C-alpha positions in Angstrom: 1.6 -3.9 -11.8 -1.1 -3.8 -9.1 -0.3 -4.5 -5.5 -2.5 -4.9 -2.4 -0.9 -4.0 0.9 -2.4 -4.8 4.3 -1.1 -2.8 7.2 -1.1 -3.0 11.0 -0.4 0.2 13.0 2.7 -0.1 15.0 1.3 2.4 17.5 -2.0 4.1 18.1 -2.6 6.4 15.1 -2.6 10.1 15.7 -3.3 13.2 13.6 0.5 13.6 13.2 1.1 10.1 12.0 -1.9 10.4 9.7 -0.4 13.6 8.3 3.0 12.0 7.8 1.3 9.1 6.0 -0.5 11.5 3.7 2.8 13.2 2.9 4.4 9.9 2.2 1.5 9.0 -0.2 1.8 12.3 -2.0 5.5 11.8 -2.5 4.9 8.3 -3.8 2.4 9.8 -6.3 5.1 12.2 -7.5 7.4 9.3 -7.8 5.1 7.4 -10.1 3.1 5.3 -7.7 -0.6 5.4 -8.5 -2.9 5.0 -5.4 -6.0 3.1 -6.4 -7.6 2.9 -3.0 -6.7 3.4 0.7 -9.0 2.2 3.5 -8.9 1.9 7.2 -10.5 -1.4 8.2 -11.8 -3.4 11.1 -10.4 -6.9 11.8 -6.9 -8.4 11.5 -5.5 -5.4 9.6 -5.9 -1.7 10.2 -5.4 -0.6 6.6 -5.7 -1.8 3.0 -3.8 0.0 0.3 -4.3 -0.8 -3.4 -1.7 0.7 -5.6 0.0 0.5 -9.0 3.8 0.5 -9.5 5.9 -0.1 -12.5 7.7 -3.1 -10.9 8.3 -4.9 -7.6 11.3 -2.8 -6.7 9.3 0.4 -6.8 6.6 -1.2 -4.8 9.1 -2.4 -2.2 10.7 1.1 -2.0 7.3 2.6 -1.4 6.3 0.2 1.3 9.6 0.4 3.1 9.0 4.1 3.6 6.0 3.2 5.7 7.9 0.7 7.9 8.0 3.1 10.9 4.2 3.6 10.8 2.8 0.3 9.8 3.9 -3.3 9.5 2.8 -4.4 6.0 2.0 -7.5 4.1 2.0 -6.8 0.3 1.1 -9.0 -2.6 0.9 -8.7 -6.3 -2.6 -8.7 -7.7 -3.5 -10.0 -11.2 -6.9 -9.1 -12.7 -9.2 -12.2 -12.9 -9.4 -12.0 -16.7 -5.7 -12.1 -17.0 -5.3 -14.9 -14.4 -7.9 -17.1 -16.1 -5.9 -17.0 -19.4 -3.2 -18.9 -17.5 -5.4 -21.8 -16.8 
């Protein structure tokens, strides 16, 4: 399953919080989460994370680990070709 997670920093980011986030992502990779893209953005959200997880529970576990660093809004993404088959 593919997920898109928008994040808003809880505090001004520092090199330390960035390092902690990198470690968290590395641990997630070891746990089976596949990171498809991670971006810092301008606008309403500070980050966009696109990742793949085996199910919603794994995705939730992964995003809860970041709760101290960023407030997140995460959604399931379905590829367009698969979604149009539902029409």
